[in-house]
C-alpha positions in Angstrom: 32.4 11.8 -23.3 31.8 13.6 -20.0 34.4 12.4 -17.6 37.7 13.2 -19.3 40.5 12.4 -16.9 41.3 11.0 -13.4 44.5 11.1 -11.3 45.4 10.1 -7.8 49.3 10.2 -8.4 49.5 6.7 -7.0 51.1 4.6 -9.7 54.0 6.7 -10.9 56.5 9.4 -10.0 56.7 12.8 -11.6 59.9 11.7 -13.5 58.3 8.6 -14.9 58.1 9.6 -18.6 55.8 6.8 -19.7 53.1 8.0 -17.4 53.8 11.6 -16.5 54.2 12.7 -20.0 50.6 11.7 -20.8 49.1 12.9 -17.5 51.1 16.0 -16.6 53.7 18.2 -18.3 56.0 19.8 -15.7 57.0 23.5 -16.2 59.2 25.9 -14.3 61.4 24.4 -11.6 64.4 26.8 -11.7 66.2 27.8 -8.5 65.7 24.4 -6.9 61.9 24.0 -7.5 60.8 20.4 -7.4 58.1 18.0 -8.3 57.8 15.0 -5.9 55.2 12.7 -4.3 54.4 12.2 -0.6 51.8 10.3 1.4 48.3 11.1 0.1 45.4 12.6 1.9 43.7 9.3 2.5 46.1 6.6 1.1 48.6 6.2 -1.7 50.4 9.3 -2.9 49.8 13.0 -3.5 51.6 15.4 -5.9 53.9 17.9 -4.2 55.1 21.1 -5.9 57.8 23.0 -4.0 58.9 26.5 -5.1 62.6 27.1 -5.6 64.7 30.0 -4.4 64.8 32.4 -7.4 61.9 34.7 -8.4 59.9 33.7 -11.4 62.2 30.8 -12.3 61.5 29.2 -8.9 57.8 28.6 -9.7 56.7 25.0 -10.3 53.5 24.0 -12.1 52.1 21.1 -14.1 49.4 21.0 -16.7 47.2 18.4 -18.3 46.2 19.1 -21.9 42.9 17.8 -23.2 42.3 16.6 -26.7 38.8 17.8 -26.5 37.9 21.5 -26.9 35.1 22.3 -24.4 34.1 25.8 -23.5 32.6 24.7 -20.2 34.7 22.6 -17.9 34.3 21.2 -14.3 37.2 19.9 -12.4 38.0 19.0 -8.8 41.2 18.4 -6.8 42.2 17.9 -3.2 44.5 20.7 -2.0 46.8 21.4 1.0 49.3 24.2 1.5 52.0 24.4 4.1 52.5 28.2 4.2 51.8 31.3 2.1 53.8 34.6 1.9 51.7 36.7 -0.5 49.1 34.9 -2.6 49.2 31.7 -4.6 47.5 30.2 -7.6 45.8 26.9 -6.8 44.6 25.8 -10.3 43.8 27.4 -13.6 42.5 26.7 -17.1 44.0 27.8 -20.4 43.2 27.7 -24.1 45.5 25.0 -25.3 45.4 26.2 -28.9 46.6 29.8 -28.2 48.5 29.0 -24.9 46.6 31.8 -23.2 45.2 31.8 -19.7 41.4 31.9 -19.4 40.6 31.7 -15.7 42.8 31.3 -12.6 41.7 30.3 -9.1 43.9 32.0 -6.5 44.2 32.0 -2.7 44.8 35.2 -0.8 46.9 35.5 2.3 43.8 35.3 4.4 42.5 32.1 2.9 40.0 33.7 0.5 39.3 32.5 -3.1 40.0 35.1 -5.8 39.1 34.6 -9.5 41.1 36.1 -12.4 40.6 36.3 -16.1 44.1 36.2 -17.7 45.6 38.0 -14.8 42.7 40.5 -14.1 40.5 39.9 -11.1 36.8 39.4 -11.8 34.3 39.5 -9.0 35.2 40.0 -5.3 37.2 37.8 -3.0 35.2 35.1 -1.2 35.0 34.9 2.6 38.0 33.1 4.1 37.5 29.3 3.5 41.0 27.7 3.2 43.1 26.6 6.1 46.8 26.0 6.6 48.0 22.3 6.6 44.5 21.0 5.9 43.3 18.9 3.0 40.3 20.5 1.4 38.5 19.6 -1.8 38.2 22.4 -4.4 35.9 22.2 -7.4 35.6 24.7 -10.2 33.2 25.2 -13.0 34.2 27.7 -15.7 32.1 28.8 -18.7 34.5 30.5 -21.1 32.7 33.3 -23.0 33.1 37.0 -23.8 30.9 39.9 -23.0 28.5 39.0 -20.2 28.1 35.3 -21.1 30.8 33.8 -18.9 30.7 32.5 -15.4 32.8 30.9 -12.7 31.7 28.8 -9.7 34.0 27.5 -6.9 33.2 25.0 -4.2 35.2 24.1 -1.2 34.3 20.9 0.5 30.9 20.9 -1.2 30.1 24.5 -0.2 29.9 27.1 -3.0 32.2 30.0 -2.1 32.2 31.8 -5.5 29.3 32.3 -7.9 30.4 34.9 -10.5 28.0 35.3 -13.4 27.4 37.7 -16.3 31.1 38.3 -16.9 33.8 38.0 -19.5 35.9 34.9 -18.8 37.6 34.7 -22.2 41.2 35.6 -21.9 42.2 34.3 -25.3 40.9 34.7 -28.8 39.0 31.5 -28.5 36.7 29.9 -25.9 38.6 26.7 -25.4 39.0 25.4 -21.8 41.3 22.5 -22.4 44.5 22.9 -20.5 44.3 22.4 -16.7 47.1 23.7 -14.5 48.0 22.9 -10.9 50.6 24.9 -9.0 51.5 28.6 -8.6 52.1 30.6 -11.7 52.3 34.0 -10.1 56.1 34.0 -9.3 55.4 36.0 -6.1 55.8 33.3 -3.6 58.8 32.9 -1.3 61.3 30.0 -1.5 60.2 26.6 -0.2 56.4 27.2 -0.6 54.9 23.8 -0.9 51.5 22.9 -2.5 50.0 19.4 -2.4 47.4 17.9 -4.8 45.5 14.7 -4.8 42.4 13.0 -6.2 41.8 15.0 -9.4 39.0 14.7 -11.9 38.1 16.7 -15.1 34.7 16.7 -16.8 33.0 18.5 -19.6 29.3 19.0 -19.6 28.3 17.1 -22.8 26.9 13.9 -21.2 27.2 11.4 -18.4 28.7 12.5 -15.1 29.1 16.1 -16.2 25.7 16.5 -17.9 24.0 18.0 -14.9 26.5 20.9 -15.0 27.3 20.5 -11.3 30.5 19.3 -9.6 30.8 15.7 -8.6 31.5 16.4 -5.0 34.4 15.3 -2.9 36.0 12.3 -4.8 38.6 9.8 -4.0 40.8 8.1 -6.7 41.5 4.5 -5.6 44.3 2.8 -7.6 44.4 -1.0 -7.9 47.0 -3.2 -9.4 47.0 -6.8 -10.7 47.3 -9.1 -7.7 46.7 -12.6 -9.2 46.4 -14.7 -12.3 43.0 -15.0 -14.1 41.0 -17.1 -11.6 38.5 -18.9 -13.9 39.9 -18.9 -17.5 43.4 -20.0 -18.4 42.8 -18.5 -21.8 43.2 -15.1 -20.2 46.9 -15.4 -19.8 47.7 -15.7 -23.5 50.4 -13.1 -23.6 54.1 -14.1 -23.2 55.7 -13.2 -19.9 59.1 -11.6 -19.4 60.4 -10.9 -15.9 58.4 -11.1 -12.8 58.0 -14.5 -11.0 57.6 -17.6 -13.2 54.0 -19.0 -13.2 52.7 -15.7 -11.7 51.6 -14.0 -14.8 50.5 -10.9 -13.0 53.9 -10.2 -11.4 55.2 -8.9 -14.8 52.7 -6.0 -14.8 52.1 -5.0 -11.2 55.1 -2.7 -10.7 54.7 0.6 -9.0 56.1 2.6 -10.7 56.2 0.7 -14.0 59.6 -0.7 -14.9 59.6 -0.6 -18.8 61.3 -3.6 -20.4 62.4 -5.1 -17.1 59.2 -7.1 -16.7 56.3 -7.1 -19.2 53.8 -9.1 -21.2 53.9 -9.2 -25.0 51.8 -10.5 -27.9 51.6 -10.0 -31.6 48.4 -12.0 -32.0 45.1 -10.1 -32.5 42.4 -11.3 -30.0 44.8 -12.4 -27.3 43.7 -11.4 -23.7 45.5 -10.7 -20.4 43.3 -10.3 -17.3 43.9 -10.4 -13.6 42.4 -10.4 -10.2 42.9 -7.3 -8.1 42.8 -6.1 -4.5 39.5 -5.3 -2.9 38.3 -1.8 -2.5 38.6 -0.1 0.9 35.6 -0.7 3.1 34.8 3.0 3.1 34.2 3.0 -0.7 30.5 2.4 -1.2 30.0 3.7 -4.7 31.9 4.1 -8.0 31.5 7.0 -10.4 33.8 5.6 -13.1 36.9 3.6 -13.9 40.0 4.7 -15.7 42.2 2.1 -17.2 45.9 2.9 -17.4 47.4 0.6 -20.1 51.2 1.3 -20.1 52.2 -0.1 -23.4 54.2 0.2 -26.7 54.8 -1.5 -30.0 58.1 -3.2 -30.8 57.5 -3.9 -34.5 56.5 -2.0 -37.6 52.8 -3.0 -37.5 49.8 -1.0 -36.2 48.4 -2.4 -32.9 45.5 -1.3 -30.8 44.4 -2.3 -27.3 41.0 -2.3 -25.7 40.3 -2.3 -21.9 38.9 -5.7 -20.8 36.4 -6.9 -18.1 35.5 -10.4 -17.2 32.6 -11.1 -14.8 31.6 -14.7 -14.2 31.8 -16.2 -17.7 31.2 -13.0 -19.7 33.9 -11.1 -21.5 33.6 -7.4 -22.5 35.9 -4.8 -24.0 35.8 -1.1 -24.3 34.9 0.6 -27.5 37.8 3.0 -27.7 41.1 1.4 -28.7 44.2 3.6 -28.7 46.9 3.1 -31.4 50.2 2.2 -29.7 53.5 3.9 -30.5 57.1 2.9 -30.3 57.7 4.3 -26.7 55.9 3.4 -23.5 52.8 5.6 -22.9 50.0 5.4 -20.5 47.0 4.8 -22.7 44.0 6.1 -20.8 40.5 4.7 -21.3 37.7 6.1 -19.2 34.6 4.0 -18.5 31.8 5.8 -16.7 29.6 2.6 -17.1 30.3 -1.1 -16.8 31.8 -2.6 -20.0 29.3 -5.4 -19.6 26.0 -3.9 -18.5 26.4 -0.3 -19.8 25.0 0.7 -16.4 26.7 2.5 -13.6 29.4 0.5 -11.9 28.7 -1.1 -8.5 31.2 -2.1 -5.9 30.0 -5.7 -6.0 30.5 -5.9 -9.8 34.0 -4.4 -9.5 34.9 -6.9 -6.8 33.7 -9.8 -8.8 35.4 -8.8 -12.1 38.8 -9.3 -13.5 40.3 -6.5 -15.5 43.0 -6.3 -18.2 43.3 -5.7 -21.9 42.8 -7.3 -25.3 44.9 -6.9 -28.4 42.4 -5.8 -30.9 44.7 -5.4 -33.9 
């Protein structure tokens, strides 16, 4: 796959273990450091990391581990900072096998971008390009390699500000680039330094969206929730409802954040479907790069169960090919679909609007 992960921090809080444990692992936080959400850069929420009062223990970060092991990775994230006292790490990538940093993207006090390999600067600082209290979209491409085979590119709002080639970017004993961090890891900031993040994507370069080897450009993650029962097929409300409003099947699964066993849908019958209508996309959204299904689910018996993402358009039903095995605790099962489940072509806004989405119990 090429597009590995999306997040807009819109459908959960950092303390929501069912979702956050799959999307981000929180680290640091001593001395009053905190992870919170606030109003996002366009709509919805953003992720806020606020440094605590004590030296290294006051740092706050979060990381997303990848199950894949790419050596070339492209990722983008919207970023805003409120103040800066020395320098601050914006984002970084580690080897998730050894736990060693490969490359860090750092901001200097003058708003320049600095690149480091496991703590050692490589290349020169960029010209000043980051501004206080301003949302900007930062994209990074890292090729992890030793000797003179590595490279790092950084783009800010679509303009390339770093192009470092022919360098060693391998900080660990391996070439994995599969653990993305957001937040400052330096420990040099003063108390109360706040960093905000929104609209994140992560790609490898194997195929699809990442195959060209170039960043996707400024992206917005729009999160939609179930907003109505299946409009044209009563057979798509086959799961049993607990909680929510009686007769309104969708109200058991539209919670933000999710509410665990307070309201939910359940089934033990393979082949049963739950699908829903949804809110329209904002008028400013004119194209879709991919969808990510967030199926927050668990098993409550001793059997093996799998779910597939589901799409219905007109009278046609389609499911995703990848079906995660559910476990005994709620997890956010992520299924990324770069192409329509029905046509295998790029998504269009008209197809999205006309489709219902949900899931199918496959085993």
